[in-house]
N, C-alpha and C positions, 0 to 999 in steps of 0.2 A: 625585228619585225619580219614576219613570214612573207614569202613571195611565191608566185607561180612562174615556172618556166614552161612556156607553151610552144611546142613545135607545130606550126600550122600546116595546112594542106592535106590533113588526113580526113578521109570520108568516114561518116558515121553510118552505123547499120544496126539492125535489130530493134529492140524496144526499150523504153524507159518509162518509169512511173513517177508522176510528180509527188512531192512530199505534201504533208498537211499544210494548210494555209497559214502562213506567218501572221498576217494581219488579223485573221479570225482568232488565232491562238492567243494573241495579246489581249483581245477583248474578253474572251470567255475565262481566261485565267483570272482576270480582275473580278469577274462576276462570282467566282467561287467564294469571295469574301462576304457575300450577302447572306449566307446561311451558316448555321453551326453544324449542319449535317454534311455528309460526305458527297462530293461531286466527283464523278469519274469522267475523264476526258480521254478520248481515243484519237490516234493519228497525230499526236503532237510532234512537230519536227524537231530534230536534234540540232538546233542552230543557236548561235550566241544570244540573240535578242530574247528568244523564248527561255533558254536556260538561265539567263540573268534575271528574268522576271520570276521564274520559279524559285531561284535562290533568294530573291528579295522577299517574296511572300512567305517563304519558309522562315526567314529571319524575323518576320512579323509575328511568328507563333503559329503559323498554319502547318499542320501535319501533312507532309508530302510523302506518298508511297508510290514507288515505281512498280507497277503490276506486270508489265511486259514492255517490249520495245514500242515506244510511242504511246503507252497507256499508263496514266497516272491517276491516283486518287488524292483528292485535296479535302482536308477537314479543318475548317476555320472555327473550331469550337471556342478557343480562347485566344484573342488577339493580345499581343504584348504592347500595351499602350505606352510603356516607358521607352521601348525601342522606337515606336512611331514618333517620339519627340526627340530622338537622338540625332547627332550629326551624321552618324553612319547611314541612317535611313535617308537623310537629305542628300548625302553624297551619291548614294546608289540611284536615287530618283533622278538626280542631275545627269547621270550618265546614260539613262535609258528613256528614249522618247515615249515608249508605250506606258511608262509609269504614270503619265498624265491621267490615264483612265482608272487610277486608284482613288481619285478625288471623289467621284460619285459613290462608289460602294462604301468607302470609309465614312463619308459624311452621312450616308444613310444608316450605316451600322452603329457608328460611335457618336455622331453628332458634331464631330470636329476632326480636323486634320491640319498638320503643318506640312507644307509641300514646297519643294524647290523647283524652279523652272527646269523642265526636262532637257536632256541632250538629244542625240540622234544625228541623222544625216546633216551635213553642211550644204544644204540645197537652197539657202535663202531664208527669208523671214517666214516663220510659221507661228502665227499669232494664236493666242489662247482665249480671245475675247468670247467666242461662242461657248466654250466650257464655263468660263467664269460667270457670264451673264445668265446661263442656264441655271447655275446654282442660286444666283440672286433671285431669279424668277420663282424658285421653289422656296424662298424664304431664308436662304443662308446669307451670311455676311462674310466679307473677307477684308483683310488689310495686309499690307506689306511690312514685314519685319526687317528693318535695315541691318540689325545685328546678325540675324541668322541668314540674311539674303534669301528669304523664303516667304511664302504666303500663309497666313493663318485663316482657316475657314471655320466658321461656327454655324451650326444649324440644327439645334436639338429637335425641333419639330418641323420637318419639311412638309409643305402643303402643296397639293397639286395646283397647276396653273396652266393657262393657255399661253403659248409662246410661238412666235414666228421667228425662226432662226435667220440671222443675217447672212449665213452661208450654210450650205448643205455639208457641213463638216462631218466626216465619218466618226472620228474619235470624239468630237463634240457631241454628236447625237448619242453615241454609245454611253458617254459619261452621264448625260442627262437622263437617259432611260434607266441606267442603274441607280441613279439618285432618286428616281421617282417611283420605282416599283413598290416601295413600301411607304411612300409619302401619303399623307391623309388626303383623300379625295381623288379627283380626276385630273390627269395631266394630258394636255393636247399639244403635240409638237408638229407644227407645220413647217414645210421646207426641210423636213428630216432627210438625212441621207438614207438611201435604200439599197446599198450594195448587198450582194448575196451574203457577205460575212456579217453584216449588220442584221440581216434577216435571220441568220443562224444564231446570233446572240439572243434575239427576241424569242426564237423557238426554244432555246435552252432555258431562258428565264421562265417562259410559259410552262415548260416541263417541271420547273422548280416551284410552280404555284402562282407565278405572276399572271396578270390579266392585261395582255397587250394585244390590241387589235389594229388592223391596217397594215400588218406586216407585209413588206414588199412595195408599199406606196410611200409617198412623201408626207403623208398625214397619219401620224400615230396617235392612238388614244390609249392611255394607261390608267387603269383603275387601281389605286393603291390597295395593297393587302397587308395584313398584320405581320406575316412572316413567310419566309421561303423555306423549302425543304431540299433534300438532296436529289440528284438526277444523274443520268448518264448522257453523254454527248459525244458525237463523232465529227471531227473537222472535215470540211470540204477539201479537195485537192487545191493546191496553190495555183491560181490562174496566172500569176506572174511567171511561175516556173513553166507552165504550159506554153505561154507566149515566148519565153526564152528558148525553149527547145524547138519551137517552130522556127525561130530566127536562126538557130544553130544549123538546123537541117537545111534551110534554104540557102544560106550563104556558103555552105560547104558543098552544095550540090548533092546532098545525101538523101537516101530513102530512110525514113524513120517512123516507127510507130510509137505514139505517146498514149499510154494506157490509162484507163479509168480517170478521165478528165472531168467528169460531171459536165458534159457538153452543154446542157441547158442552162448552167450557171456561168458560162463564159461570155454571155451577152454578145456584144459587138466585136469582140476580140478576133474571132476567126475571119469575119468579113473585112476587118481592117487590114489583116495580113493579105487577104485575097486581093484587095485593092492595090497592093504592091506587086501583084502578079504571081503570088505564091499559091500553088494548088494545094488545097486541103480537102481530103476525103474523110468522111465519117463512117466508121464501122462499129456499130453498136455504141458503146461509150468510149471508144478509142478514136484518136485522130491519126490518120496516116498521111505523111508528107512524102510524095513520090520524088525521086531524083529529078532535078530540073537544071539543065545547063544555062537556061536563060529565064528570067521572069520580068514581065513588062508592067511598069507602073501605069495604072489607069490615069485618065484625065477626067475632069468634070464633063458633063454632057455638052457644054458650050465650047469645049476644047481647051479650057483654061487649065493651068497647072494644078494638080491635086494638092490639097492641103489636108494634112493629118494633124488633128488637134485633140487635146485632152478635154474632158468635161466630166461633171458629176454623173454617176450612174443614172441611167443606162448608157451614158456616153463612154468614151474610151478612157481607161485608167491612165493617169500620168506615169505610172510606174513602168509602162511598156514603151514609152516614146523613145527612150535611149536605145532600146533594142531595135525598134523599127528604123531609127535613124541609121544604125550600123548596117542593117540588112539592105537599106536603100542604096548604100554606096556601091553595091555590086549588081543593082538592078539595071534594066534598060529604061531610061527616062529620068524625069526629075520630079521632086516632091518638096513641098514646103512643110517642115515640121514646126508646129506652133505649140510650145510648152507654155500654157497660160498660167498655171497655178504656182510654179516655183521659178524664181528669177535666176537661180544659179545652176540649174540642172543641165544646161547645155554647154557649160564652160569646158567640159572634157573633150569637146570636138577638136580642140587644137591638137590633141594627141592623134586623132584620126587623120587630120590634115597632114601631120608629120609622116603618117603611114602612106600618104599618097591619095587619100580620099579627096574628092572635089566637093567641098562644103563651103558655103558662104554663111558666116554667122552674122545675121543682120542686126541683132540686138540680143539682150539676155534671154529673150523669149522665142526667137524665130531663127531657123536655119534652113537654107536651101541646099538640098543634096542633089548633085548631078551624078547619076549612076554610071559606073564603068562598064556595065554589061559584061563583066568578067573579062574584058579585054586587057585590063591591067590588075594584077593582084595587089592587095595591100602589102606594104613593106613591113617587116618586123620592127618593133619599137620597144623602148623601155618606158613603162608607164607607172603611175601611182593612182590607186583607186580612191576617189574622193567620197564616194557613197556607195550604197549597195547596188543600185541600178546602173550607175555609170560603171561600176566594177564589173558587172556581168556583161555589159555592152563591150567593154575593153577585152574581156575574155573571148567573146564571140568574134571580135575583130581579129584577135591574135590567132584564133583557130582557123581563120580563113587566109591568114597572111602567108607569104612565101618566105619562110624562114622561122627563126626562133625569137620569140618575144619574152619580155620579163614584165610582170605586173607586181608592184610592191603594195604594201598595206592591204593584203588580202583578208585581213580580219574583217574588213567592211563587207566583203563577199560572204564570209562565214556567218555574218549576222543574219543573212537571209536565205542561204542555200546550204542544204545539208550534204556534207561529205561529197562536195560537187566534183572534185577531180577524180575520185574513184568511180563514181557513177558514170561520168563521161568517158573515162578511160575504158570502162567495160563495154562501151558501144563504139570504140574506135578512136577516140581522141588521144592525144599524147601530151599530158599535163603532169608536171612534177612540182611538188611542194618543196620549197627550200627555206631553211631557217626556222 
């Protein structure tokens, strides 16, 4: 198992450009199955989760052609129905969380699918009720096959329906949209997720001939069409990488330019970091983080301790709370980090406490961070990455520590961050891959 050896205390400098958005990539890759014509996708990141999904859809009979770095053509002219019923297909689905978004396109295209419960990060329970209920609302049926340990979906003639989602699930909304674009009649989805990446999926589908209105809101209307055609699509930059780079610059006291961030699609993220006292300047479509020896955490207007909490878009994405928690360890002041959506995402803080951070883990969802104001640097540590976001948070902590740290199980980081050690070393970090 590969590890990172990280020598902390190095200043960053220069500029870095974020990769294409991982979460958007997983959605639009699944959407290529909805047409027999060629779909070209630009700015795909070279990361494990994306590469594994590309390999999976290629195994399903999709012709995949690499046109240039990050640019691929996908043609799903003939899908291999025998492979879709195989154990290999189920095993690959089980190892990849994003594979859950194959249900909608395959049900729409083929009228049936056998699907194993997906894998992914070990960050607590991640239920699939919204996905499954959405398919039922469109007229599909499903049952659990005890022998295959998988679900069998059938829905030869999906029909549009009105539905009020029980949660604004991003992947659930994406799945329902992809199942409904060729369903008979009109589908209305209320309490739909409206993240920029979900908006991008809708724009790509509309370019393919779908009729989706209300894009960007939580009320989507989809008029079913008979078929979709090919299109070209370019991914947004990854907002989680942008936030990660902001955190790295702040905690190492570095000046850094983050290029081509699509600032208007970052939502509340820049202001959330500003509330931790981090100065963020905007220059065109670049973000510039000036070097700061100290950054002061805000309090609420009544003087009470600041709470940073995740929420569905346009609230703060839960994927950045781990980064913000680490950054707060060297701020001036205190903050309550409230991770509402996943009950196991804060358990990595015991490693930060071992590094000398002052953190009180109140329960699986809440942690109070008392900042050191750079009066005491974090100590080096030997850590293991439990998931993508905790892994990058550990890397950020190690970059600021006074000494050499080791992070094991970095394949978790590789799932979401492209060639991260070389890109960071190019701007001044000192990270070595081992094993």
